[in-house]
N, C-alpha and C positions, 0 to 999 in steps of 0.2 A: 504494499500500500504506500509506504513512504517513497519508494522509487517512482511511483506514478505522480506523486505530488511534486517531486523534484523535476520531473519531465515536463509537466504542465507549463511552467513559466518559459522554459526553453522553446516549446512549440508555439507559445504565444508571441515570442519575439522573432521567430523564424522569418516571417515576411519582411521584417525590417532589416535583417541581416544581409539579404542578397538584393538590395534595391537596385533597380535598373537605372536610377537617377543619380547623377553625380554633379554637385555644384563645383565648377571649376575655378571661379574667381568672382570676387566682389570688391569693388573699389568705391570709396565715398570721398567726395570733395571736401576740402577743409571747411569747417563751419556749416556743413549741411545738416539740416534737421527737417525731417519730413512734416513735422507739425507747423512749419513755416508756410506751408502751402495749403490751399483749400480746394483747388480744381485741377483737373487733368484732361487731356485728350490725346489721341494717337496721331502720329504723322500720317500723311497720305502714303499709300502703298506705291512704291516705285521699285518693282522687282523685275529680274530677268533670269534667264537660264532655263534649262530643261525641266527642272522640278516645278516651276511656276505653272506649267500646263497641266499638272496632275491634280486630281480630285483631293488627294491626301494633303497637298500643300494648302489648299483653301480650307479644307476641314480643319487642319492643324492651326491655320492662322486664326480662324474664327474662335477655335477653342482657346488659343493663347490670349486673344483680346478679352474674351469673357473671363478667363482666370485672372489675368492681370487687373482687370476692372474690379473683380471681387477682392483681390489682395489689397488694392489701394483703398477701396471703400472700407474694408476692415480697419484700416489705419486712419480713417477719418476724412479722406479725400472724396470729392464728388465729381462725376463727369461734368465737364463744361464745354459747351459747343463753341462759344465765342470768348476769345482772349483767356484761355486757361493758364493757370500758374505753371504747370508742368506739361511738357510734351513727352510722350512715350514713343520711343523708336525701337522696333523689333528687328533684329537680324536673324535669319534662319539659314542654316546649312544642313542639307540632307545628303548623306553618303551611302551608297550601297556597299554592304559588307558581306563577306562569306565567313561563316563560323569555321575556325580551324582548330586542330588539336596538335600538340607537339608530340613527336615520336622520338623516343630515345630508347636505347637498349643499355643495359648495364655494361660498364666497361670490364672486360675480362681481365684477369691478372696475367701478365706477360712474364716470360722467363728472360727474354732478351730485350734489346733496345726497341723503342717504338719510334721510328723516324717518319711517321706519316700522320696526318691529321685525322681527327674524328669529329664529325659535325652531326647535329641532330637536324631534322627537317620538320616542316609544318605540312600537314596533309589537310586538304579540304574535306570537310564532313558533308558538303553539299547543301548546307542550310544557309540560304540567302536571307538578309534582313537589312533594314534601313536603320542608321544611326543619325541622330539629329543633334545639332548644337544650336541653342538659342541664346542670343545676346540681347539684354534689355538695357536700354539707356534711358534715364530720366534727365530731361533737359529743362533748365530754368528758362522759360520763354522770354522773360524780360531781359535777362542778361545774355541770352543765347549761349549758355554755358552748361556743359555736362556736369551734373551734380552727383550722379550714382550710376554705377554700371555693375551688371551681374551676368555671369555666364553659367549655363547649366547644359548637361549633355545626357542623352539617354536613347533608349531604343524606341523607334517609331513603329508602333504596331499597325497592321493593315486594317484591323477591324475598328470602325469608328468609336464604338463604346469603350475599347481598351485605349484607343488614342486619347479620348477625353480624360480617362482616368489617369494616364501617364502624364498628360499636360497638367492636370490639376496637382498631381503629386510634385511635378517639377517646379511649378510656380509657388507652391507651398514652401518647398525646400529653399528656393531661391530668395523669397521675400521674408523668410524666417528671421534673417539677421538685420532687416531694414528697420 
């Protein structure tokens, strides 16, 4: 019975141990305080490249705007159409990846000299997926100055429901320190 009680907390924390989301960087300008701002809005979309034509791009962009809006509203800011205090700029990079695994064998013990090299190799497992990096800039509109920057990276699922959940988790992690 005791072993089951010890296992329960470990199982509850398991989903958080292998999170597909990673905050890469956050940078705040000197003297920046979010409570100095009341309203925000997004920059106009000016995008190019092959990914822009995909449905995943626009679904992801809409999800990002929704989640960023929620995160900023949690912190007391309101959307403002005309003359907002902060402008939000979103940068998105989506890269196709192939899941690989490293193949190595144990080095045998040799009796003589070994005058050649031994290298491991990576083999494809055949699982293709997309990895996305999102950069969020908060710009003080009056000064036209970057006041906060955050970068987050994670897997971009194909299914819209999972994409929405990953975006929500990514923005929660990114704005946690703001």
